[in-house]
C-alpha positions, -999 to 999 in steps of 0.1 A, spaced: -653 601 -808 -654 638 -818 -629 663 -805 -637 680 -773 -642 718 -774 -614 741 -766 -612 777 -755 -582 800 -752 -574 837 -752 -554 848 -782 -536 881 -786 -532 909 -761 -548 943 -754 -574 956 -777 -568 928 -802 -574 900 -778 -601 875 -784 -615 842 -771 -610 814 -796 -636 786 -794 -630 754 -813 -641 718 -814 -673 702 -802 -692 720 -774 -716 692 -766 -729 672 -737 -705 644 -742 -676 668 -734 -693 686 -705 -667 680 -678 -637 689 -701 -655 721 -712 -663 731 -676 -627 728 -666 -615 749 -696 -640 776 -689 -629 779 -653 -595 791 -667 -609 819 -688 -640 830 -669 -623 861 -654 -609 873 -687 -623 907 -697 -621 898 -734 -654 904 -753 -643 895 -789 -648 859 -801 -634 838 -829 -657 809 -836 -643 799 -870 -631 765 -857 -662 758 -836 -678 725 -845 -710 714 -829 -727 734 -802 -757 719 -783 -778 731 -754 -754 717 -728 -725 736 -744 -745 768 -747 -756 765 -711 -719 763 -700 -710 794 -720 -739 814 -706 -730 804 -671 -694 813 -675 -698 845 -694 -731 859 -683 -757 875 -705 -737 905 -717 -706 886 -729 -729 858 -743 -745 885 -766 -710 893 -780 -704 856 -785 -738 850 -801 -729 877 -827 -699 856 -838 -720 825 -843 -739 811 -873 -777 816 -869 -786 780 -857 -759 782 -830 -768 818 -822 -803 808 -813 -790 786 -784 -776 817 -767 -804 842 -772 
């Protein structure tokens, strides 16, 4: 089985960013939902997606729900084009 996605805030102040890694897919939906609950209130708008594996429509929907449209646009800018299309 593939590694479930992870999200964490790295750094502090102006240099802080959300780090997304692993697989953001339907098979990991419940794990991802719990992790997003822990960072939902963070004001961070910079994203590091260099360790992100797969992202499907279920993972994208969770991210949109957690971050809202404005922060999702910041996240989309950090994604490869095929993944970016899921958030726009």
